[in-house]
DRENLOGU-418566 format. One line per 3 residues: their letters; for each residue x, y, z of N, C-alpha, C. Coordinates in Angstrom, 3 decimals. Each point is the difference from the previous one (the first is absolute). Example, Ala and Ser with C-alpha at 12.3 -4.5 7.8 and 13.67 -1.06 7.14 Angstrom:
REM residues 2
AS = 13.190,-5.690,7.800,-0.890,1.190,0.000,0.900,1.200,0.000  -0.350,1.050,-0.720,0.820,1.190,0.060,-0.770,1.090,0.730
END
This chain:
REM residues 261
MTS = 40.702,17.167,35.358,-0.542,0.119,-1.271,-0.829,-1.077,-0.221  -1.311,0.222,-0.470,-1.011,-0.949,-0.140,0.099,-0.602,-1.323  -0.817,-1.210,-0.136,0.062,-0.615,-1.383,-0.521,0.974,-1.104
EDI = -1.016,0.852,0.326,-0.368,1.046,-0.926,1.041,0.870,-0.475  0.715,0.472,0.978,1.224,0.818,-0.378,1.025,-0.600,-0.880  0.052,-1.243,0.329,1.046,-0.601,-0.795,-0.605,-0.338,-1.314
KNS = -1.213,-0.156,-0.251,-0.598,-0.256,-1.371,0.145,1.198,-0.721  -0.243,1.233,0.580,-0.071,1.352,-0.834,1.366,0.546,0.155  1.166,-0.635,0.284,1.318,0.557,0.306,0.622,0.323,-1.529
PDH = 0.599,1.137,-0.068,0.792,0.408,-1.297,1.158,-0.903,-0.149  0.316,-0.753,0.999,1.153,-1.006,-0.213,-0.439,-1.416,-0.597  -1.279,-0.039,-0.228,-0.608,-1.225,-0.697,0.478,-0.047,-1.550
LQT = 0.565,-1.227,-0.143,0.727,-0.081,-1.477,-0.970,-0.725,-0.977  -0.547,0.660,-0.806,-0.945,-0.390,-0.996,0.636,-1.061,-0.668  1.322,0.126,-0.401,0.685,-0.925,-1.030,0.090,-1.357,0.597
LEK = 0.374,0.044,1.490,-0.047,-1.217,0.572,-1.351,-0.690,0.166  -1.047,0.626,0.325,-1.337,-0.428,-0.114,-0.444,-0.664,-1.272  0.403,0.623,-1.039,-0.322,-0.654,-1.379,0.671,-1.313,-0.204
GLK = 1.257,0.122,0.424,0.846,-1.212,-0.053,-0.626,-1.218,0.794  -0.553,0.208,1.202,-0.382,-0.917,0.806,-1.280,-0.446,-0.517  -0.891,0.819,-0.570,-1.300,-0.380,-0.598,0.111,-0.723,-1.237
VIE = 1.129,0.173,-0.706,0.172,-0.934,-1.119,0.517,-1.263,0.467  0.620,-0.194,1.076,0.354,-1.417,0.541,-1.385,-0.545,0.484  -1.005,0.758,0.533,-1.098,-0.469,0.604,-1.100,-0.405,-1.254
AFD = 0.352,0.600,-0.993,-1.066,-0.462,-1.199,0.474,-1.290,-0.641  1.078,-0.467,0.408,0.274,-1.429,-0.491,-0.927,-1.147,0.755  -0.593,0.464,1.018,-0.963,-0.883,0.649,-0.998,-0.573,-0.787
GTD = -0.140,-1.259,-0.060,-0.895,-0.897,-0.964,0.317,-0.121,-1.366  1.314,0.482,-0.350,0.465,-0.272,-1.364,1.592,-0.216,0.168  0.418,-0.710,-1.096,1.603,-0.481,0.006,0.713,1.098,-0.715
HLT = -0.658,0.948,-0.895,0.778,0.967,-0.668,-0.847,1.163,-0.217  0.621,1.222,-0.313,-0.507,1.122,-0.427,0.588,0.624,-1.189  -0.701,0.578,-0.833,0.703,0.987,-1.002,-0.179,1.328,0.373
IST = 0.715,0.723,-0.608,0.155,1.614,0.301,-1.266,0.496,-0.046  -0.888,-0.537,-1.051,-1.367,0.455,-0.136,-1.011,-0.320,1.102  -0.028,-1.313,0.496,-0.777,-0.347,1.194,0.394,0.492,1.108
ASK = 1.360,0.210,0.306,0.359,0.658,1.255,-0.395,1.538,-0.101  -0.019,0.580,-1.172,-0.368,1.360,0.037,-1.487,0.071,0.552  -0.854,-0.861,-0.604,-1.489,0.080,0.222,-0.254,-0.432,1.396
LVG = 0.573,-1.237,0.381,-0.260,-0.566,1.465,0.379,1.154,1.193  1.240,0.719,-0.306,0.334,0.781,1.049,-0.398,1.390,-0.238  -0.492,0.370,-1.339,-0.517,1.387,-0.205,1.079,0.925,-0.084
ISR = 1.068,-0.360,-0.684,1.247,0.854,-0.179,0.246,0.009,-1.541  0.788,0.880,-0.668,0.231,0.244,-1.437,0.894,-1.140,-0.400  -0.067,-0.583,-1.270,0.930,-1.034,-0.413,1.350,0.334,0.038
PTA = 0.607,1.328,-0.151,1.228,0.264,0.271,0.530,-0.228,1.377  -0.942,0.360,0.947,0.214,-0.334,1.582,0.188,-1.349,0.094  -1.107,-0.892,-0.467,-0.053,-1.412,0.211,1.273,-0.544,-0.524
RRV = 0.461,0.441,-1.205,1.317,-0.542,-0.535,1.126,0.224,0.782  0.021,1.255,0.535,1.210,0.172,0.924,-0.045,-0.820,1.388  -1.040,-0.056,0.569,-0.115,-0.906,1.088,0.386,-1.532,-0.354
LIT = -0.573,-0.519,-0.895,0.188,-1.305,-0.486,1.517,-0.386,-0.398  0.565,1.069,-0.559,1.465,-0.123,-0.460,0.855,0.103,1.247  -0.376,0.882,1.109,0.624,0.124,1.189,0.021,-1.303,0.822
LVN = -1.151,-0.514,-0.120,-0.270,-1.550,0.688,1.033,-0.880,-0.635  0.170,0.052,-1.337,0.907,-1.104,-0.585,1.378,0.255,0.294  0.456,1.334,-0.015,1.161,0.389,0.362,0.483,-0.311,1.580
LGY = -0.918,-0.028,0.751,0.195,-0.417,1.525,-0.182,-1.384,0.203  -0.464,-0.815,-1.176,-0.205,-1.345,0.423,-1.134,-0.652,0.531  -0.957,0.855,0.081,-1.275,-0.251,0.444,-0.922,-0.518,-1.172
AQM = 0.448,0.223,-1.225,-0.949,-0.455,-1.042,0.806,-0.334,-1.259  -0.366,-0.672,-0.860,0.704,-0.365,-1.250,-0.944,0.118,-1.358  0.390,0.320,-1.115,-0.768,0.348,-1.007,0.290,-1.247,-1.206
LDN = -1.010,-0.463,-0.511,-0.061,-0.794,-0.965,-1.122,0.175,-1.111  0.480,0.372,-1.185,-0.922,0.073,-1.172,-0.971,1.209,0.588  0.634,1.232,0.384,-0.759,1.231,0.430,-1.111,-0.378,1.213
RFY = 0.335,-1.064,0.695,-0.917,-0.235,1.166,0.899,0.014,1.239  -0.592,0.464,1.034,0.956,0.195,1.357,-0.584,-1.149,0.911  0.908,-0.790,0.602,-0.149,-1.055,0.907,0.694,0.509,1.352
LTP = -0.588,-0.235,1.085,0.698,0.258,1.231,0.863,-1.026,0.290  1.077,-0.041,0.714,1.055,-0.834,0.304,-0.036,-0.538,1.375  0.411,-1.158,0.581,-0.010,-0.286,1.282,0.494,1.051,1.113
KVL = 0.837,0.840,-0.648,0.629,1.050,0.877,-1.046,0.769,0.866  -1.271,0.324,-0.562,-1.034,0.736,0.685,-0.265,-0.726,1.275  0.186,-1.414,-0.041,-0.343,-0.519,1.259,0.843,0.543,1.245
SLG = 1.335,0.436,-0.359,0.853,0.484,1.070,-0.686,1.262,0.695  -0.984,0.664,-0.567,-0.418,1.165,0.714,-0.781,-0.390,1.164  -0.950,-1.029,-0.273,-0.733,-0.425,1.020,0.703,-0.944,0.906
YSY = 0.989,-0.688,-0.465,0.771,-0.962,0.889,0.799,0.612,1.056  0.753,1.213,-0.395,0.721,0.750,0.906,-0.916,0.671,1.074  -1.276,0.308,-0.409,-0.700,0.414,1.028,-0.392,-0.997,1.031
MTA = -0.347,-1.080,-0.230,-0.407,-1.232,0.852,1.105,-0.379,0.692  1.227,-0.301,-0.458,1.047,-0.639,0.628,0.677,0.932,0.853  -0.265,1.347,0.015,0.680,1.000,0.799,-0.742,-0.222,1.439
RDS = -1.002,-0.754,0.184,-0.658,0.054,1.240,0.068,-1.503,0.497  0.461,-0.102,1.266,-0.028,-1.297,0.661,-1.456,-0.529,0.091  -0.803,0.796,0.211,-1.544,-0.451,0.183,-0.379,-0.804,-1.100
WEI = 0.249,0.462,-1.319,-0.236,-0.712,-1.144,0.353,-1.424,0.042  1.226,-0.342,0.358,0.593,-1.296,0.188,-0.736,-0.802,0.828  -0.387,0.658,1.178,-0.967,-0.978,1.080,-1.281,-0.214,-0.726
TTT = -0.594,1.142,-0.668,-1.351,-0.266,-0.705,0.113,-1.020,-1.120  0.907,-0.181,-0.890,0.197,-1.013,-0.764,0.109,-1.468,0.462  0.813,0.193,1.284,0.167,-1.356,0.715,-1.405,-0.645,0.380
LLR = -0.785,1.055,0.519,-1.266,-0.511,0.660,-1.019,-0.310,-1.302  0.110,0.466,-1.085,-0.746,-0.312,-1.148,0.449,-1.510,-0.372  1.338,-0.436,0.013,0.442,-1.288,-0.376,-0.534,-0.758,1.300
ELS = -0.014,0.208,1.216,-0.452,-0.832,1.028,-1.392,-0.195,-0.316  -0.768,0.939,-0.369,-1.638,-0.227,-0.248,-0.169,-0.851,-1.099  0.670,0.002,-1.099,0.062,-0.796,-1.284,0.390,-1.510,0.476
KVT = 1.014,-0.053,0.880,0.249,-1.320,0.332,-1.109,-0.768,0.827  -0.444,0.628,0.960,-0.923,-0.516,1.027,-1.274,-0.370,-0.729  -0.374,0.880,-1.155,-1.274,-0.469,-0.588,0.137,-0.731,-1.363
NES = 1.185,0.113,-0.380,0.385,-0.728,-1.375,-0.610,0.695,-1.040  -0.346,1.156,0.040,-0.723,0.938,-0.944,0.752,1.342,-0.176  -0.320,0.586,-1.039,0.703,1.404,-0.431,-0.315,1.018,1.080
SSL = 0.820,0.957,0.455,-0.359,0.938,0.921,0.690,1.288,-0.570  -0.942,1.151,0.259,0.301,1.305,-0.768,-0.262,1.147,0.879  0.531,1.125,-0.372,-0.128,1.190,0.680,-0.291,1.126,-1.053
AKL = -0.814,0.808,0.288,-0.557,1.101,-0.915,-0.351,1.202,0.642  0.162,1.101,-0.500,-0.563,1.343,0.452,-0.985,0.508,-1.160  -1.018,0.989,0.408,-0.658,0.722,-0.707,0.390,1.020,-0.605
VGE = -0.027,0.059,-1.413,0.473,1.213,-0.773,-1.254,0.425,-0.954  -0.660,1.009,0.322,-1.033,0.395,-0.771,-1.349,-0.853,0.389  -0.269,-0.742,-1.319,-1.075,-0.795,0.212,0.316,-1.440,-0.330
EIV = 1.348,-0.349,0.265,0.589,-1.229,-0.357,0.934,-0.272,1.173  0.240,-1.366,0.253,1.046,-0.399,0.898,1.305,-0.407,-0.974  1.051,0.292,0.690,1.391,-0.313,-0.706,0.645,-0.946,0.883
YIG = 0.512,-1.104,-0.564,0.680,-1.047,0.784,1.460,0.449,0.329  0.272,0.130,1.286,1.295,0.423,0.313,0.858,-1.151,0.766  -0.483,-1.174,-0.047,0.596,-1.109,0.469,-0.857,-1.233,-0.285
RVP = 0.829,-1.038,-0.280,-0.643,-1.300,-0.382,1.066,-1.070,0.078  -0.701,-1.219,0.522,0.709,-1.150,0.237,-0.833,-1.020,-0.781  0.402,-0.649,-1.113,-1.083,-0.942,-0.644,0.094,-1.466,0.788
ANK = -1.074,-0.554,-0.322,-0.069,-1.423,0.670,1.073,-0.937,-0.665  0.341,-1.024,0.706,0.955,-0.824,-0.606,-0.826,-1.219,-0.715  -0.688,0.251,-1.024,-0.847,-0.862,-0.887,0.192,0.125,-1.229
IMK = -0.533,-1.013,-0.807,0.446,-0.023,-1.506,-1.014,1.092,-0.451  -1.404,-0.092,0.300,-0.913,0.950,-0.439,-0.062,1.305,1.047  0.599,1.070,-0.468,0.151,1.073,0.652,-0.974,1.291,-0.517
ISL = -0.487,0.904,0.877,-0.767,1.091,-0.237,1.167,1.125,-0.640  -0.122,0.279,-1.215,1.024,1.046,-0.617,-0.232,1.367,0.401  0.692,0.334,1.182,-0.212,1.509,0.389,1.553,0.390,0.508
NIG = 0.445,1.240,-0.543,1.237,0.404,0.364,0.135,1.394,0.748  1.012,0.343,0.682,0.080,1.271,0.665,-0.095,1.080,-1.033  -0.778,1.013,0.405,-0.405,1.034,-1.102,-1.402,-0.212,-0.728
THL = -0.488,-1.197,0.158,-1.397,-0.334,-0.599,-0.988,0.957,0.580  -0.885,0.499,-0.935,-1.076,0.915,0.424,-1.261,-0.852,-0.169  -0.872,0.101,1.040,-1.354,-0.713,-0.181,-1.187,0.931,0.619
PAY = -1.202,-0.117,-0.620,-1.103,0.744,0.694,-0.184,-0.209,1.381  -0.190,0.962,0.908,0.133,-0.185,1.519,-1.519,-0.695,0.182  -0.932,0.281,-0.496,-1.397,-0.500,0.415,-0.245,-1.447,-0.174
ATS = 0.958,-0.723,-0.901,-0.135,-1.318,-0.332,1.012,-0.950,0.647  0.732,0.629,0.891,1.314,-0.623,0.780,-0.269,-0.257,1.387  0.611,-0.836,0.666,-0.176,-0.012,1.364,0.745,1.127,0.700
MGK = 1.336,0.185,-0.547,0.700,0.960,0.611,-0.621,1.452,-0.236  -0.436,0.069,-1.323,-0.725,1.326,-0.219,-1.104,0.316,0.827  -0.833,-1.103,0.314,-1.227,0.125,0.841,0.527,0.507,1.476
VLL = 0.947,-0.666,0.347,0.392,0.435,1.194,0.473,1.486,0.278  0.820,0.424,-1.116,0.431,1.282,-0.097,-1.002,0.984,-0.059  -1.078,-0.352,-0.789,-1.083,1.028,-0.267,-0.937,0.026,1.479
AYK = -0.129,-1.133,0.646,-0.695,-0.106,1.176,0.216,0.930,1.146  1.340,0.476,0.090,0.590,0.620,0.961,0.108,1.546,-0.539  -0.545,0.458,-1.056,-0.153,1.263,-0.468,-0.995,0.699,0.605
SKE = 0.265,1.425,0.260,-1.173,0.918,0.521,-1.172,-0.107,-1.023  -1.100,0.747,0.704,-1.229,0.072,-1.109,0.296,0.752,-1.042  0.775,1.361,0.225,0.358,0.945,-1.038,0.905,-0.765,-1.061
ELD = 0.755,-0.757,0.324,1.051,-0.734,-0.823,-0.629,-1.043,-0.938  -1.072,-0.826,0.798,-0.645,-1.026,-0.830,-1.034,0.849,-0.906  -0.658,1.126,0.313,-0.774,0.809,-0.978,0.602,0.285,-1.096
TYF = 1.244,0.613,0.114,0.861,0.239,-1.222,0.373,-1.112,-0.879  0.237,-1.227,0.782,0.364,-1.234,-0.637,-1.235,-0.383,-0.863  -1.149,-0.043,0.508,-1.155,-0.265,-0.843,-0.393,0.974,-1.063
ETA = 0.524,1.141,0.162,-0.362,1.015,-0.912,1.022,-0.175,-1.409  0.925,-0.767,0.252,1.108,0.052,-0.991,0.169,-1.389,-0.582  0.008,-1.205,0.884,0.146,-1.136,-0.492,-0.860,-0.697,-1.024
ELK = 0.556,-0.737,-0.922,-0.802,-0.709,-0.986,-0.283,-1.251,0.404  -1.116,-0.222,0.608,-0.404,-1.395,0.705,-0.817,-0.755,-1.223  0.319,-1.075,0.123,-0.644,-0.926,-1.141,0.183,-1.493,0.319
PLT = -0.804,-0.900,-0.420,0.179,-1.444,0.398,1.025,-0.643,-0.866  1.183,-0.444,0.857,1.048,-0.730,-0.615,-0.379,-1.515,-0.311  -0.833,-0.397,0.995,-0.542,-1.383,-0.235,-1.626,0.003,0.735
EHT = -0.617,-0.995,-0.179,-1.371,-0.028,0.385,-0.058,0.088,1.558  1.031,-0.125,0.645,-0.072,0.255,1.376,0.556,1.281,0.552  0.425,0.872,-0.787,0.583,1.343,0.538,-0.900,0.784,0.549
IYK = 0.222,0.552,1.098,-0.806,0.953,0.552,0.322,1.367,-0.335  -0.611,0.648,-0.730,0.412,1.352,-0.662,-1.008,0.897,0.102  -1.184,-0.177,0.282,-1.103,1.129,0.198,0.331,0.660,1.367
EED = -0.012,1.429,0.001,0.538,0.660,1.150,-0.703,-0.267,1.383  -1.386,-0.129,-0.239,-0.646,-0.379,1.261,0.464,-1.382,0.722  0.164,-0.865,-0.962,0.457,-1.458,0.518,1.318,0.268,0.491
LRK = 1.057,0.569,-0.788,1.211,0.330,0.390,0.134,0.623,1.443  -0.740,0.897,0.081,0.207,0.902,1.333,-0.480,-0.919,1.069  -1.113,-0.806,-0.144,-0.193,-0.986,0.929,0.980,-0.995,0.487
ELA = 0.633,-0.608,-1.064,1.077,-0.852,0.206,1.126,0.457,0.565  0.358,1.372,-0.167,1.237,0.503,0.529,-0.319,0.283,1.450  -1.398,0.370,0.397,-0.090,0.156,1.466,-0.013,-1.063,0.795
EIR = -0.258,-1.089,-0.713,0.089,-1.477,0.648,1.364,-0.401,0.180  0.962,0.370,-0.984,1.444,-0.244,0.110,0.682,0.805,1.016  -0.438,1.225,0.120,0.453,0.676,1.147,-0.289,-0.552,1.319
KAG = -1.161,-0.363,0.089,-0.350,-0.716,1.354,0.503,-1.248,0.344  0.427,-0.744,-1.160,0.534,-1.358,0.151,1.509,0.114,0.207  0.700,0.906,-0.596,1.357,0.291,0.142,0.799,-0.714,-1.121
YAI = -0.822,-0.550,-0.990,0.678,-0.879,-1.140,-1.059,0.147,-1.106  0.675,-0.450,-1.396,-0.926,-0.137,-1.040,0.263,-1.320,-0.884  -1.070,-0.404,-0.587,0.229,-1.212,-0.764,-0.593,0.317,-1.428
SED = 0.852,-0.238,-0.974,-0.550,0.026,-1.380,-0.112,-1.415,-0.747  -1.126,-0.296,-0.362,-0.104,-1.199,-0.570,-0.683,0.232,-1.395  0.885,-0.602,-0.944,-0.479,0.152,-1.538,-0.562,1.410,-0.439
QLE = 0.482,0.908,0.900,-0.438,1.493,-0.627,0.912,0.605,-1.131  1.355,-0.319,0.294,0.928,0.524,-0.879,0.020,-0.885,-1.283  0.116,-1.150,0.395,0.290,-1.101,-1.307,-0.676,-1.337,0.565
LGL = -0.748,-0.765,-0.725,-0.471,-1.388,0.388,1.134,-0.888,0.421  -0.131,-0.604,1.090,1.079,-0.802,0.520,0.822,0.515,0.984  -0.060,1.305,0.113,0.933,0.608,0.980,-0.643,0.483,1.176
MSV = 0.487,-0.302,1.173,-0.493,0.423,1.300,1.252,0.400,0.960  -0.371,0.920,0.867,0.920,0.569,0.953,-0.372,0.435,1.223  0.868,0.129,1.072,-0.592,0.782,1.153,0.969,0.993,0.312
AAP = -0.338,1.303,0.463,0.961,1.069,0.132,-0.224,0.511,1.416  1.036,0.629,0.692,-0.161,0.747,1.261,0.840,1.403,-0.216  -0.349,0.936,0.783,0.576,1.357,-0.106,1.289,0.072,0.779
IRN = 1.010,0.735,-0.413,1.298,0.218,0.548,-0.159,1.605,0.289  0.194,0.256,1.355,0.005,1.286,0.492,1.494,0.514,0.507  -0.035,1.370,-0.179,1.237,0.695,0.577,-0.089,0.284,1.555
MRG = 1.110,0.782,0.415,0.014,0.215,1.365,-1.117,0.800,0.449  -0.765,0.807,-0.771,-1.059,0.767,0.392,-1.391,-0.747,-0.148  0.111,-1.271,-0.515,-1.216,-0.829,0.078,-0.814,0.073,-1.444
NVI = 0.635,0.767,-0.903,-0.673,0.274,-1.312,0.488,-1.214,-0.830  -0.981,-0.537,-0.715,0.276,-1.106,-1.038,0.746,0.671,-1.103  1.056,-0.717,-0.323,0.958,0.429,-1.022,0.243,-0.930,-1.071
AAI = -0.377,-1.325,0.291,0.327,-0.892,-1.260,-0.877,-1.302,0.563  -0.011,-0.895,-0.686,-0.795,-1.279,0.180,0.872,-1.325,-0.346  -0.322,-1.089,0.645,0.782,-1.269,-0.274,-1.130,-1.062,-0.441
NCS = 0.464,-0.953,-0.666,-1.037,-1.033,-0.432,0.649,-1.223,-0.140  -0.745,-1.029,-0.114,0.267,-1.251,-0.366,-1.109,-0.621,-1.069  0.503,-0.474,-1.116,-0.847,-0.322,-1.192,-0.072,-1.479,-0.345
TNS = -1.066,-0.479,-0.322,-0.158,-1.370,-0.313,-0.862,-0.165,-1.146  -0.241,-1.448,-0.388,-0.853,-0.279,-1.170,-1.368,-0.398,0.696  -1.088,0.743,-0.337,-1.511,-0.154,0.472,-0.355,-1.409,-0.371
SQT = 0.450,-0.584,-0.928,-0.574,-1.205,-0.586,0.649,-1.264,0.921  1.147,0.389,0.657,0.498,-1.087,0.862,-0.192,0.290,1.692  -0.416,1.314,0.350,-0.131,0.337,1.426,-1.562,0.767,0.179
TRE = -0.529,-0.370,0.838,-1.287,0.753,0.321,0.229,1.229,0.865  -1.030,0.722,0.124,0.199,1.294,0.652,0.083,-0.382,1.639  -0.661,-0.937,0.367,0.121,-0.570,1.370,1.621,-0.494,0.295
ELE = 0.494,-0.724,-0.883,1.282,-0.355,0.022,1.094,1.126,0.027  -0.426,1.005,-0.856,0.837,1.199,0.028,0.122,0.618,1.296  -1.169,0.117,0.608,-0.001,0.869,1.427,0.640,-0.980,1.069
KNY = -0.329,-1.240,-0.001,0.760,-0.856,0.721,1.342,-0.214,-0.061  0.670,-0.054,-1.315,1.493,-0.449,-0.162,0.804,1.315,-0.053  -0.627,1.007,-0.705,0.931,1.197,-0.447,-0.245,1.192,0.855
LKP = -1.209,0.058,0.499,-0.430,1.447,0.465,1.029,0.347,1.349  0.190,-0.874,0.766,0.928,0.227,1.409,1.341,0.468,-0.580  0.721,-0.845,-0.889,1.396,0.323,-0.574,0.003,1.357,-0.483
VLD = -1.070,0.427,-0.756,0.043,1.257,-0.631,-0.159,1.107,1.115  -0.816,-0.252,0.962,-0.150,1.094,0.857,1.239,0.057,0.938  0.658,-1.182,0.279,1.170,0.175,1.019,1.095,0.776,-1.034
AAE = 0.093,-0.453,-1.302,1.179,0.771,-0.626,-0.372,1.600,-0.343  -1.175,0.204,0.103,-0.244,1.375,-0.142,0.158,0.776,1.230  -0.320,-0.708,1.198,0.442,0.558,1.213,1.471,0.244,0.155
QIS = 0.651,-1.070,-0.357,1.685,0.082,0.333,0.403,1.177,-1.016  -0.555,0.099,-1.240,0.604,1.071,-0.869,-0.374,1.451,0.468  -1.207,-0.020,0.645,-0.259,1.166,0.576,0.716,0.603,1.038
RNT = 0.359,-1.210,0.822,0.885,0.521,1.185,1.524,0.357,-0.509  0.202,-0.353,-1.152,1.346,0.184,-0.779,-0.077,1.612,-0.322  -1.199,0.596,-0.148,0.116,1.294,-0.388,0.388,0.961,0.982
EIE = 0.476,-0.481,1.174,0.756,0.877,0.963,1.232,0.343,-0.441  0.566,-0.538,-1.042,1.152,0.306,-0.635,-0.403,0.477,-1.371  -1.113,0.227,-0.266,-0.706,0.496,-1.284,0.258,-0.790,-1.076
LPF = -0.939,-0.510,-0.627,-0.016,-0.686,-1.128,0.066,0.845,-1.402  0.431,-0.606,-0.995,0.507,0.893,-1.188,-1.247,0.079,-0.911  -1.084,0.294,0.580,-1.378,0.327,-0.953,-0.907,0.843,0.979
END
């Protein structure tokens, strides 16, 4: 059975699909009302109400003043997936080692549509920290991990990306014009790593490397981030590049027992 067969299968449960889409609709907001859930998911108000009430009854949401909030129980859905694989424990250990060696934050992300999604993160042991969490979505074109993931896409995939992505300057240093971005991505693919300096946010600089599966396909990216006001690009390449590349290689080797992404 192909993925297309599965997609068009009569066994597809639309009720479950609607429920999961309502959970996804909480992305970027701490609460939903029946009305907003209905509009965001494209379902009727009665259906939205039934889904939200079901989430409350199952413990995945709570209702306060006609507003619905997710509960920490939703984390168990992803946590069970991750912890069911020994490879994930190895990967998180490598993330911790990278953070310890560099004394900076280390992260793991995958590409979902036009954004990267953080699936692993170890913050730096510092008072001033860059506040990013697992599940955070960021525009791919302005981040080091996103640039790496885009760099290894096929021409057809990149063409589709540029047709749909909303590219705009986030800072004065953001590379966002298609011609310039394509050139940068080609250079990244040749170099095998990416650096983003003040492109997503002023003061933020990071270096990222690709993670491959058993077939050699790039499936995720790992990075190390620091403050650009305290570290130069040359210092970043000198002190952080090799640890990041080494960690990426070790995690890629770990895909022989299949990574959970």
